[in-house]
MIPABA-379264 format. One record per residue: residue number from 1; y, z, x of N, C-alpha, C in turn. Coordinates in Angstrom, 1 decimal, always signed. Layout:
# MIPABA-379264
<NUM,<Y,Z,X>,<Y,Z,X>,<Y,Z,X>>
...
//
This chain:
# MIPABA-379264
<1,<+56.1,-32.0,+0.6>,<+55.6,-33.3,+0.8>,<+54.1,-33.4,+0.8>>
<2,<+53.5,-34.5,+0.3>,<+52.1,-34.6,+0.1>,<+51.3,-34.6,+1.4>>
<3,<+52.0,-35.1,+2.5>,<+51.4,-35.1,+3.8>,<+51.7,-33.9,+4.7>>
<4,<+52.3,-32.9,+4.1>,<+52.6,-31.6,+4.8>,<+51.3,-30.9,+5.0>>
<5,<+51.0,-30.4,+6.2>,<+49.7,-29.7,+6.4>,<+49.6,-28.4,+5.7>>
<6,<+50.7,-27.8,+5.2>,<+50.7,-26.6,+4.5>,<+50.6,-26.8,+3.0>>
<7,<+50.7,-28.1,+2.6>,<+50.6,-28.3,+1.1>,<+49.1,-28.1,+0.7>>
<8,<+49.0,-27.5,-0.5>,<+47.7,-27.2,-1.1>,<+46.9,-26.2,-0.2>>
<9,<+47.7,-25.4,+0.5>,<+47.2,-24.4,+1.4>,<+46.4,-25.0,+2.6>>
<10,<+46.6,-26.3,+2.8>,<+45.9,-27.0,+3.9>,<+44.5,-27.3,+3.6>>
<11,<+44.0,-27.1,+2.3>,<+42.6,-27.3,+2.0>,<+42.5,-28.2,+0.7>>
<12,<+43.5,-29.0,+0.5>,<+43.5,-29.8,-0.7>,<+44.5,-31.0,-0.6>>
<13,<+44.5,-31.8,-1.6>,<+45.4,-32.9,-1.6>,<+46.3,-32.8,-2.8>>
<14,<+47.6,-33.0,-2.5>,<+48.6,-33.0,-3.6>,<+48.5,-34.3,-4.4>>
<15,<+47.9,-34.3,-5.5>,<+47.7,-35.6,-6.3>,<+49.0,-36.0,-7.1>>
<16,<+49.7,-35.0,-7.5>,<+51.0,-35.3,-8.1>,<+51.8,-33.9,-8.2>>
<17,<+53.0,-33.9,-8.6>,<+53.8,-32.7,-8.5>,<+53.1,-31.5,-9.0>>
<18,<+53.1,-30.5,-8.1>,<+52.5,-29.2,-8.4>,<+51.1,-29.2,-8.9>>
<19,<+50.4,-30.2,-8.4>,<+49.0,-30.3,-8.8>,<+48.1,-30.7,-7.6>>
<20,<+47.3,-29.7,-7.2>,<+46.4,-29.9,-6.0>,<+45.0,-30.2,-6.5>>
<21,<+44.4,-31.1,-5.7>,<+43.0,-31.3,-5.8>,<+42.3,-30.7,-4.6>>
<22,<+41.6,-29.6,-4.8>,<+41.1,-28.8,-3.7>,<+39.8,-29.6,-3.1>>
<23,<+39.8,-29.6,-1.8>,<+38.7,-30.4,-1.2>,<+37.3,-29.7,-1.5>>
<24,<+37.2,-28.4,-1.5>,<+36.0,-27.7,-1.8>,<+36.2,-26.9,-3.1>>
<25,<+36.1,-27.6,-4.2>,<+36.4,-26.9,-5.5>,<+35.4,-25.9,-5.9>>
<26,<+34.3,-25.8,-5.2>,<+33.3,-24.8,-5.4>,<+33.8,-23.4,-5.0>>
<27,<+34.5,-23.4,-3.9>,<+35.0,-22.2,-3.3>,<+36.5,-21.9,-3.4>>
<28,<+37.3,-22.9,-3.7>,<+38.7,-22.8,-3.8>,<+39.3,-23.4,-5.1>>
<29,<+40.3,-22.8,-5.6>,<+41.0,-23.3,-6.8>,<+42.4,-22.7,-6.9>>
<30,<+42.9,-22.8,-8.1>,<+44.3,-22.4,-8.3>,<+45.3,-23.6,-8.1>>
<31,<+46.5,-23.4,-8.5>,<+47.5,-24.5,-8.5>,<+47.7,-25.0,-7.1>>
<32,<+47.6,-24.1,-6.1>,<+47.9,-24.4,-4.7>,<+46.6,-24.3,-3.8>>
<33,<+45.5,-24.3,-4.4>,<+44.2,-24.1,-3.7>,<+44.2,-22.8,-2.9>>
<34,<+44.9,-21.8,-3.4>,<+45.1,-20.5,-2.7>,<+44.3,-19.4,-3.3>>
<35,<+43.4,-19.7,-4.2>,<+42.6,-18.6,-4.8>,<+41.1,-19.0,-4.5>>
<36,<+40.4,-18.1,-3.9>,<+39.0,-18.4,-3.6>,<+38.1,-18.1,-4.8>>
<37,<+36.9,-18.7,-4.7>,<+36.0,-18.6,-5.8>,<+34.7,-17.9,-5.4>>
<38,<+34.0,-17.4,-6.4>,<+32.6,-16.9,-6.2>,<+31.9,-17.4,-7.4>>
<39,<+30.8,-18.1,-7.1>,<+30.0,-18.7,-8.2>,<+30.8,-19.7,-9.0>>
<40,<+31.7,-20.4,-8.3>,<+32.6,-21.4,-8.9>,<+33.6,-20.8,-10.0>>
<41,<+33.8,-19.5,-9.9>,<+34.7,-18.8,-10.8>,<+35.9,-18.2,-9.9>>
<42,<+37.1,-18.4,-10.3>,<+38.3,-18.0,-9.6>,<+38.2,-16.4,-9.4>>
<43,<+38.6,-16.0,-8.2>,<+38.6,-14.6,-7.9>,<+39.4,-13.7,-8.9>>
<44,<+40.4,-14.3,-9.5>,<+41.2,-13.5,-10.4>,<+40.8,-13.5,-11.8>>
<45,<+39.6,-14.1,-12.1>,<+39.1,-14.2,-13.4>,<+38.3,-12.9,-13.7>>
<46,<+38.4,-12.4,-14.9>,<+37.6,-11.2,-15.2>,<+36.1,-11.4,-15.3>>
<47,<+35.7,-12.7,-15.3>,<+34.3,-13.0,-15.4>,<+33.7,-13.3,-14.0>>
<48,<+34.5,-13.2,-12.9>,<+34.0,-13.5,-11.6>,<+33.0,-12.5,-11.2>>
<49,<+32.0,-12.9,-10.4>,<+30.9,-12.1,-10.0>,<+30.2,-11.4,-11.3>>
<50,<+30.1,-12.3,-12.3>,<+29.4,-11.9,-13.6>,<+30.1,-10.7,-14.2>>
<51,<+31.4,-10.4,-13.8>,<+32.1,-9.3,-14.4>,<+31.6,-7.9,-13.8>>
<52,<+30.8,-8.0,-12.8>,<+30.2,-6.8,-12.2>,<+30.5,-6.6,-10.7>>
<53,<+31.6,-7.2,-10.3>,<+32.0,-7.0,-8.9>,<+33.3,-7.7,-8.6>>
<54,<+33.7,-7.7,-7.3>,<+34.9,-8.4,-6.9>,<+34.6,-9.5,-5.9>>
<55,<+35.3,-10.6,-6.0>,<+35.1,-11.8,-5.1>,<+36.0,-11.5,-3.9>>
<56,<+35.4,-11.1,-2.8>,<+36.1,-10.7,-1.6>,<+36.5,-11.9,-0.8>>
<57,<+35.7,-12.9,-0.7>,<+35.9,-14.1,+0.0>,<+35.1,-15.3,-0.7>>
<58,<+35.4,-16.5,-0.3>,<+34.7,-17.6,-0.9>,<+33.2,-17.4,-1.0>>
<59,<+32.6,-17.3,-2.2>,<+31.2,-17.2,-2.3>,<+30.6,-15.8,-1.9>>
<60,<+31.5,-14.8,-1.7>,<+31.1,-13.5,-1.3>,<+31.5,-12.4,-2.4>>
<61,<+30.5,-12.0,-3.2>,<+30.8,-10.9,-4.2>,<+30.5,-9.6,-3.6>>
<62,<+31.4,-8.6,-3.9>,<+31.1,-7.2,-3.7>,<+30.8,-6.5,-5.0>>
<63,<+29.5,-6.2,-5.2>,<+29.0,-5.8,-6.5>,<+29.3,-4.3,-6.8>>
<64,<+29.4,-4.0,-8.0>,<+29.4,-2.6,-8.4>,<+28.1,-1.9,-8.1>>
<65,<+28.0,-0.6,-8.2>,<+26.8,+0.1,-7.8>,<+25.5,-0.3,-8.5>>
<66,<+25.6,-0.6,-9.7>,<+24.4,-0.9,-10.5>,<+24.0,-2.3,-10.6>>
<67,<+24.6,-3.2,-9.8>,<+24.3,-4.6,-9.8>,<+24.1,-5.1,-8.4>>
<68,<+23.4,-6.2,-8.3>,<+23.2,-6.9,-7.0>,<+23.0,-8.4,-7.2>>
<69,<+22.6,-9.0,-6.2>,<+22.4,-10.5,-6.3>,<+23.7,-11.2,-5.8>>
<70,<+23.6,-12.4,-5.4>,<+24.7,-13.2,-4.9>,<+25.9,-13.3,-5.8>>
<71,<+25.6,-13.2,-7.1>,<+26.7,-13.3,-8.1>,<+26.8,-12.0,-9.0>>
<72,<+26.2,-10.9,-8.5>,<+26.2,-9.6,-9.2>,<+25.6,-9.7,-10.6>>
<73,<+24.7,-10.6,-10.7>,<+24.1,-10.8,-12.1>,<+22.7,-10.2,-12.2>>
<74,<+22.3,-9.4,-11.2>,<+20.9,-8.8,-11.2>,<+21.1,-7.3,-11.4>>
<75,<+20.7,-6.7,-12.4>,<+20.8,-5.2,-12.6>,<+19.9,-4.4,-11.7>>
<76,<+20.1,-3.2,-11.5>,<+19.3,-2.3,-10.7>,<+18.7,-1.2,-11.6>>
<77,<+17.5,-0.8,-11.2>,<+16.9,+0.4,-11.8>,<+16.5,+1.3,-10.7>>
<78,<+17.0,+2.5,-10.7>,<+16.7,+3.5,-9.6>,<+17.1,+2.8,-8.3>>
<79,<+18.2,+2.1,-8.3>,<+18.8,+1.5,-7.1>,<+17.9,+0.4,-6.5>>
<80,<+17.0,-0.2,-7.3>,<+16.1,-1.3,-6.9>,<+16.5,-2.5,-7.8>>
<81,<+16.6,-3.6,-7.1>,<+17.0,-4.8,-7.9>,<+15.9,-5.2,-8.9>>
<82,<+16.3,-5.7,-10.0>,<+15.3,-6.1,-11.0>,<+14.4,-7.2,-10.6>>
<83,<+14.8,-8.0,-9.6>,<+13.9,-9.0,-9.0>,<+12.9,-8.5,-8.0>>
<84,<+13.0,-7.3,-7.6>,<+12.1,-6.7,-6.6>,<+10.8,-6.4,-7.2>>
<85,<+9.7,-6.7,-6.5>,<+8.3,-6.3,-7.0>,<+8.2,-4.8,-7.1>>
<86,<+9.1,-4.0,-6.5>,<+8.9,-2.5,-6.5>,<+9.6,-1.9,-7.7>>
<87,<+10.4,-2.7,-8.4>,<+11.2,-2.1,-9.5>,<+10.3,-1.6,-10.6>>
<88,<+10.7,-0.5,-11.3>,<+10.0,+0.1,-12.4>,<+8.6,+0.4,-12.0>>
<89,<+8.4,+1.1,-10.9>,<+7.1,+1.6,-10.3>,<+6.2,+0.4,-10.1>>
<90,<+6.7,-0.6,-9.3>,<+5.9,-1.7,-8.9>,<+5.4,-2.5,-10.1>>
<91,<+6.5,-3.0,-10.8>,<+6.3,-3.9,-11.9>,<+5.4,-3.4,-13.1>>
<92,<+5.5,-2.1,-13.3>,<+4.8,-1.6,-14.5>,<+5.7,-1.7,-15.7>>
<93,<+6.8,-2.4,-15.5>,<+7.8,-2.6,-16.6>,<+8.9,-3.6,-16.0>>
<94,<+9.9,-3.9,-16.9>,<+11.0,-4.8,-16.5>,<+12.3,-4.0,-16.5>>
<95,<+13.1,-4.3,-15.5>,<+14.5,-3.7,-15.5>,<+15.4,-4.6,-16.3>>
<96,<+15.7,-4.2,-17.5>,<+16.4,-5.1,-18.4>,<+17.9,-4.9,-18.4>>
<97,<+18.3,-3.7,-17.9>,<+19.7,-3.4,-17.7>,<+19.8,-2.2,-16.7>>
<98,<+21.0,-1.9,-16.2>,<+21.1,-0.8,-15.2>,<+20.4,+0.4,-15.6>>
<99,<+19.4,+0.9,-14.8>,<+18.6,+2.1,-15.0>,<+17.9,+2.1,-16.4>>
<100,<+17.5,+1.0,-16.8>,<+16.8,+0.9,-18.1>,<+15.5,+0.0,-17.9>>
<101,<+14.4,+0.7,-17.7>,<+13.1,+0.0,-17.5>,<+12.5,-0.1,-18.9>>
<102,<+12.1,-1.3,-19.2>,<+11.3,-1.6,-20.4>,<+9.8,-1.6,-20.0>>
<103,<+9.1,-0.5,-20.3>,<+7.7,-0.4,-19.7>,<+6.7,-1.2,-20.4>>
<104,<+5.7,-1.6,-19.6>,<+4.5,-2.3,-20.1>,<+3.7,-1.4,-21.0>>
<105,<+2.9,-1.9,-21.8>,<+2.0,-1.1,-22.7>,<+1.2,-0.2,-21.9>>
<106,<+1.2,+1.1,-22.2>,<+0.4,+2.1,-21.5>,<+1.2,+2.9,-20.5>>
<107,<+2.4,+2.5,-20.2>,<+3.2,+3.2,-19.2>,<+4.5,+3.7,-19.9>>
<108,<+5.0,+4.8,-19.4>,<+6.2,+5.4,-19.9>,<+6.9,+6.2,-18.8>>
<109,<+8.0,+6.8,-19.2>,<+8.9,+7.5,-18.2>,<+10.1,+6.6,-17.8>>
<110,<+11.1,+7.2,-17.3>,<+12.4,+6.5,-17.0>,<+12.2,+5.4,-16.1>>
<111,<+11.1,+5.5,-15.2>,<+10.9,+4.4,-14.2>,<+9.5,+3.9,-14.4>>
<112,<+8.9,+4.1,-15.6>,<+7.5,+3.6,-15.9>,<+6.5,+4.2,-15.0>>
<113,<+6.8,+5.4,-14.5>,<+5.9,+6.0,-13.5>,<+4.8,+6.8,-14.1>>
<114,<+4.8,+7.0,-15.4>,<+3.8,+7.8,-16.1>,<+2.9,+6.9,-16.9>>
<115,<+1.6,+7.3,-17.1>,<+0.6,+6.5,-17.7>,<+0.1,+7.1,-19.0>>
<116,<-0.6,+6.4,-19.8>,<-1.2,+6.9,-21.0>,<-2.7,+6.6,-20.9>>
<117,<-3.5,+7.4,-21.6>,<-4.9,+7.2,-21.8>,<-5.2,+7.0,-23.3>>
<118,<-5.6,+5.8,-23.7>,<-5.9,+5.5,-25.0>,<-4.8,+5.9,-26.0>>
<119,<-3.6,+5.6,-25.7>,<-2.5,+5.8,-26.6>,<-1.8,+7.1,-26.5>>
<120,<-2.4,+8.0,-25.7>,<-1.8,+9.4,-25.6>,<-1.2,+9.5,-24.2>>
<121,<+0.1,+10.0,-24.1>,<+0.8,+10.1,-22.8>,<+0.1,+11.1,-22.0>>
<122,<+0.1,+10.9,-20.7>,<-0.6,+11.8,-19.8>,<+0.1,+13.2,-19.7>>
<123,<+1.3,+13.3,-20.2>,<+2.0,+14.6,-20.2>,<+1.7,+15.4,-21.4>>
<124,<+0.9,+14.8,-22.4>,<+0.5,+15.5,-23.6>,<-0.6,+16.4,-23.4>>
<125,<-0.6,+17.6,-24.1>,<-1.8,+18.5,-24.0>,<-3.0,+17.9,-24.6>>
<126,<-2.8,+16.9,-25.4>,<-4.0,+16.3,-26.2>,<-4.6,+15.1,-25.4>>
<127,<-4.0,+14.7,-24.3>,<-4.6,+13.6,-23.6>,<-6.0,+13.9,-23.1>>
<128,<-6.9,+12.9,-23.2>,<-8.3,+13.0,-22.8>,<-8.9,+14.2,-23.6>>
<129,<-8.6,+14.2,-24.9>,<-9.1,+15.2,-25.9>,<-8.8,+16.6,-25.5>>
<130,<-7.8,+16.8,-24.6>,<-7.5,+18.1,-24.1>,<-8.5,+18.7,-23.1>>
<131,<-9.5,+17.8,-22.7>,<-10.6,+18.3,-21.8>,<-10.6,+17.5,-20.5>>
<132,<-9.5,+16.9,-20.1>,<-9.5,+16.2,-18.9>,<-8.1,+15.8,-18.5>>
<133,<-7.9,+15.0,-17.4>,<-6.6,+14.6,-17.0>,<-6.6,+13.0,-16.9>>
<134,<-5.5,+12.5,-17.3>,<-5.3,+11.0,-17.3>,<-4.5,+10.6,-16.0>>
<135,<-5.3,+10.1,-15.0>,<-4.7,+9.8,-13.7>,<-4.3,+8.4,-13.5>>
<136,<-4.9,+7.5,-14.3>,<-4.5,+6.1,-14.3>,<-4.7,+5.6,-15.7>>
<137,<-4.2,+4.4,-16.0>,<-4.2,+3.8,-17.3>,<-5.6,+3.8,-17.9>>
<138,<-5.7,+4.5,-19.1>,<-7.0,+4.5,-19.8>,<-8.2,+5.0,-19.0>>
<139,<-7.9,+5.9,-18.1>,<-9.0,+6.4,-17.2>,<-8.9,+7.9,-17.1>>
<140,<-9.8,+8.6,-17.9>,<-9.8,+10.0,-18.0>,<-10.8,+10.6,-17.0>>
<141,<-10.3,+11.7,-16.3>,<-11.2,+12.4,-15.5>,<-11.5,+13.7,-16.2>>
<142,<-12.8,+13.9,-16.6>,<-13.1,+15.0,-17.5>,<-13.4,+16.3,-16.8>>
<143,<-13.2,+17.4,-17.5>,<-13.6,+18.7,-17.0>,<-15.1,+18.8,-17.0>>
<144,<-15.7,+19.7,-16.2>,<-17.1,+19.9,-16.2>,<-17.7,+20.2,-17.5>>
<145,<-18.7,+19.5,-17.9>,<-19.4,+19.7,-19.2>,<-18.9,+18.7,-20.3>>
<146,<-17.8,+18.0,-20.0>,<-17.3,+17.0,-21.0>,<-17.5,+15.6,-20.5>>
<147,<-17.7,+14.7,-21.4>,<-17.9,+13.3,-20.9>,<-17.5,+12.3,-22.0>>
<148,<-17.6,+11.0,-21.8>,<-17.1,+10.0,-22.7>,<-15.8,+9.5,-22.1>>
<149,<-15.4,+8.3,-22.5>,<-14.2,+7.7,-22.0>,<-12.9,+8.5,-22.3>>
<150,<-13.0,+9.3,-23.4>,<-11.9,+10.1,-23.8>,<-12.2,+11.6,-23.6>>
<151,<-13.3,+11.9,-22.9>,<-13.8,+13.3,-22.7>,<-14.0,+14.0,-24.1>>
<152,<-14.4,+13.2,-25.0>,<-14.6,+13.7,-26.4>,<-16.0,+14.2,-26.7>>
<153,<-16.9,+14.1,-25.7>,<-18.3,+14.5,-26.0>,<-18.6,+15.8,-25.1>>
<154,<-19.5,+16.6,-25.7>,<-20.0,+17.8,-24.9>,<-21.3,+18.1,-25.7>>
<155,<-22.1,+19.0,-25.1>,<-23.4,+19.3,-25.7>,<-23.5,+20.7,-26.2>>
<156,<-24.3,+20.9,-27.2>,<-24.7,+22.2,-27.6>,<-26.3,+22.3,-27.4>>
<157,<-26.7,+22.9,-26.4>,<-28.1,+23.1,-26.1>,<-28.8,+21.7,-26.0>>
<158,<-28.2,+20.9,-25.2>,<-28.7,+19.5,-24.9>,<-28.6,+18.5,-26.0>>
<159,<-27.9,+18.8,-27.1>,<-27.7,+17.8,-28.1>,<-26.2,+17.6,-28.2>>
<160,<-25.8,+16.3,-28.2>,<-24.4,+15.9,-28.2>,<-23.7,+16.4,-29.5>>
<161,<-22.4,+16.8,-29.3>,<-21.7,+17.4,-30.4>,<-21.6,+16.6,-31.7>>
<162,<-21.7,+15.3,-31.6>,<-21.5,+14.5,-32.8>,<-22.8,+14.1,-33.4>>
<163,<-23.9,+14.6,-32.9>,<-25.2,+14.2,-33.5>,<-25.5,+15.0,-34.7>>
<164,<-26.3,+14.5,-35.7>,<-26.6,+15.2,-36.9>,<-27.5,+16.4,-36.7>>
<165,<-28.3,+16.3,-35.6>,<-29.2,+17.5,-35.4>,<-28.7,+18.5,-34.4>>
<166,<-27.4,+18.4,-34.1>,<-26.8,+19.4,-33.3>,<-26.8,+20.8,-34.0>>
<167,<-26.9,+21.9,-33.3>,<-27.0,+23.2,-33.8>,<-28.1,+23.3,-34.9>>
<168,<-29.2,+22.7,-34.6>,<-30.4,+22.7,-35.5>,<-30.1,+22.2,-36.9>>
<169,<-29.1,+21.3,-36.9>,<-28.6,+20.7,-38.2>,<-28.1,+21.7,-39.2>>
<170,<-27.7,+22.9,-38.7>,<-27.2,+23.9,-39.6>,<-25.9,+24.5,-39.1>>
<171,<-25.1,+23.7,-38.5>,<-23.8,+24.1,-38.0>,<-23.1,+23.0,-37.3>>
<172,<-21.9,+23.4,-36.7>,<-21.2,+22.4,-35.9>,<-21.0,+22.9,-34.5>>
<173,<-20.9,+22.0,-33.5>,<-20.8,+22.3,-32.1>,<-19.3,+22.3,-31.8>>
<174,<-18.7,+23.5,-31.6>,<-17.2,+23.6,-31.4>,<-16.8,+23.5,-30.0>>
<175,<-17.8,+23.9,-29.1>,<-17.5,+23.8,-27.7>,<-18.9,+23.8,-27.0>>
<176,<-18.9,+23.7,-25.7>,<-20.1,+23.6,-24.9>,<-21.0,+24.8,-25.3>>
<177,<-22.2,+24.5,-25.8>,<-23.2,+25.5,-26.2>,<-22.6,+26.6,-27.1>>
<178,<-21.7,+26.2,-28.0>,<-21.1,+27.1,-28.9>,<-21.3,+26.5,-30.3>>
<179,<-22.2,+27.1,-31.1>,<-22.4,+26.6,-32.5>,<-21.7,+27.5,-33.5>>
<180,<-21.1,+26.9,-34.4>,<-20.6,+27.6,-35.6>,<-21.5,+27.4,-36.8>>
<181,<-22.3,+28.4,-37.1>,<-23.4,+28.2,-38.1>,<-22.9,+28.2,-39.5>>
<182,<-23.6,+27.4,-40.3>,<-23.4,+27.4,-41.8>,<-24.3,+28.5,-42.4>>
<183,<-23.7,+29.4,-43.2>,<-24.5,+30.5,-43.8>,<-25.5,+29.9,-44.7>>
<184,<-26.7,+30.5,-44.7>,<-27.1,+31.8,-44.1>,<-27.8,+31.6,-42.8>>
<185,<-27.6,+30.6,-42.1>,<-28.3,+30.4,-40.8>,<-27.5,+31.1,-39.7>>
<186,<-28.2,+31.5,-38.6>,<-27.6,+32.2,-37.5>,<-28.4,+32.0,-36.3>>
<187,<-28.0,+32.6,-35.2>,<-28.6,+32.4,-33.9>,<-27.7,+31.5,-33.0>>
<188,<-27.9,+31.6,-31.7>,<-27.0,+30.8,-30.8>,<-27.0,+29.3,-31.1>>
<189,<-28.2,+28.8,-31.6>,<-28.3,+27.4,-31.9>,<-28.5,+27.2,-33.4>>
<190,<-28.1,+28.2,-34.2>,<-28.3,+28.2,-35.7>,<-29.7,+27.9,-36.1>>
<191,<-30.6,+28.4,-35.2>,<-32.1,+28.1,-35.4>,<-32.8,+29.2,-36.3>>
<192,<-32.0,+30.3,-36.6>,<-32.7,+31.4,-37.3>,<-32.3,+31.4,-38.7>>
<193,<-33.2,+31.9,-39.6>,<-32.9,+32.1,-41.0>,<-33.8,+33.2,-41.5>>
<194,<-33.6,+33.6,-42.7>,<-34.4,+34.7,-43.3>,<-35.3,+34.2,-44.5>>
<195,<-36.3,+35.0,-44.7>,<-37.0,+34.9,-46.0>,<-36.9,+36.1,-46.8>>
<196,<-36.1,+36.0,-47.8>,<-35.9,+37.1,-48.8>,<-35.4,+38.4,-48.0>>
<197,<-34.4,+38.2,-47.2>,<-33.7,+39.3,-46.6>,<-34.4,+39.8,-45.3>>
<198,<-35.4,+39.2,-44.8>,<-36.1,+39.6,-43.6>,<-36.1,+38.4,-42.6>>
<199,<-35.8,+38.7,-41.3>,<-35.7,+37.7,-40.3>,<-37.0,+37.0,-40.2>>
<200,<-36.9,+35.7,-39.9>,<-38.1,+34.9,-39.8>,<-39.1,+35.3,-38.8>>
<201,<-38.6,+36.0,-37.7>,<-39.5,+36.5,-36.7>,<-39.8,+38.0,-36.8>>
<202,<-39.5,+38.6,-38.0>,<-39.9,+40.0,-38.2>,<-41.4,+40.1,-38.5>>
<203,<-42.0,+41.1,-38.1>,<-43.4,+41.3,-38.3>,<-43.7,+41.5,-39.8>>
<204,<-42.7,+42.0,-40.5>,<-42.9,+42.3,-41.9>,<-42.5,+41.1,-42.8>>
<205,<-42.0,+40.0,-42.3>,<-41.6,+38.9,-43.1>,<-42.8,+38.4,-43.9>>
<206,<-42.5,+37.9,-45.1>,<-43.6,+37.4,-46.0>,<-44.7,+38.4,-46.1>>
<207,<-44.3,+39.7,-46.3>,<-45.3,+40.8,-46.5>,<-46.3,+40.8,-45.4>>
<208,<-46.0,+40.3,-44.2>,<-46.9,+40.3,-43.1>,<-48.2,+39.5,-43.3>>
<209,<-48.1,+38.6,-44.4>,<-49.3,+37.9,-44.7>,<-49.0,+36.3,-44.7>>
<210,<-48.0,+36.0,-44.0>,<-47.6,+34.6,-43.9>,<-46.5,+34.4,-42.9>>
<211,<-46.0,+33.2,-42.8>,<-44.8,+33.0,-41.9>,<-43.7,+32.3,-42.7>>
<212,<-42.5,+32.6,-42.2>,<-41.3,+32.1,-42.9>,<-41.0,+30.7,-42.3>>
<213,<-41.4,+29.7,-43.1>,<-41.3,+28.3,-42.5>,<-39.9,+27.7,-42.7>>
<214,<-39.2,+28.1,-43.7>,<-37.8,+27.7,-43.9>,<-37.1,+28.7,-44.7>>
<215,<-35.8,+28.5,-44.9>,<-35.1,+29.6,-45.6>,<-35.7,+29.9,-47.0>>
<216,<-36.0,+31.3,-47.1>,<-36.7,+31.8,-48.3>,<-37.9,+31.0,-48.8>>
<217,<-38.7,+30.6,-47.8>,<-39.9,+29.8,-48.1>,<-41.0,+30.3,-47.2>>
<218,<-41.9,+31.1,-47.8>,<-43.0,+31.7,-47.1>,<-44.3,+30.8,-47.2>>
<219,<-44.9,+30.6,-46.1>,<-46.2,+29.9,-46.1>,<-47.3,+31.0,-45.9>>
<220,<-48.1,+31.2,-47.0>,<-49.0,+32.3,-47.0>,<-50.3,+32.1,-46.2>>
<221,<-50.9,+33.2,-45.7>,<-52.2,+33.1,-45.1>,<-53.2,+32.8,-46.3>>
<222,<-54.4,+32.3,-45.9>,<-55.4,+32.0,-46.9>,<-55.8,+33.2,-47.7>>
<223,<-55.8,+33.1,-48.9>,<-56.1,+34.2,-49.8>,<-55.0,+34.9,-50.4>>
<224,<-53.8,+34.6,-49.9>,<-52.6,+35.3,-50.4>,<-51.6,+34.3,-51.0>>
<225,<-50.9,+34.7,-52.0>,<-49.9,+33.8,-52.6>,<-48.8,+34.6,-53.2>>
<226,<-47.8,+34.0,-53.7>,<-46.6,+34.6,-54.2>,<-45.4,+34.2,-53.3>>
<227,<-44.2,+34.2,-53.8>,<-43.1,+33.6,-53.0>,<-42.8,+34.5,-51.8>>
<228,<-43.1,+35.8,-51.8>,<-42.9,+36.6,-50.7>,<-44.2,+37.1,-50.0>>
//
């Protein structure tokens, strides 16, 4: 009977035969108002609790391990809800699906916990030109003797490695105070050369009557001449 207190599970009105109108349709449904709801979805529906949990009681979802939120619609990364400011190493990325952080530019790692310096991951041997460590985003801490934002600079005898006059303009600076000289120049700073097979600082260079001013170029004392 429509006025029976047990009709429609006592929480609805029998509007016509075998058809109940539940008083709180947000939390109850079914033919007899005997099925509770979560998120306005019947507990026996496969889509209840976003398909990621069970509806234990009206409006109460019990979520699977990788989801949270009132309707189990929020994924977790490393057991942290995607809506938390702590997720993906304090918002260095977004938790787009369970245990899947989409990292912001410059960050990497399963939890966006690792950084890059100028496009090179801090786990790479080449980060900071191989001469420093990348401790924070685009911030290299250089080894002693190296400098520049990427630790790309160093000196050979007080001249920066990328300058034209490094190594006396006769070689390249391969490391701190290490010159690789272009033949026939030599010396620690590629500053030495010969005049006709004799070292520029030899007492017998230029027949002892001049000085070796450049490669195979003698400047003679007054009264003497000839290439040597």
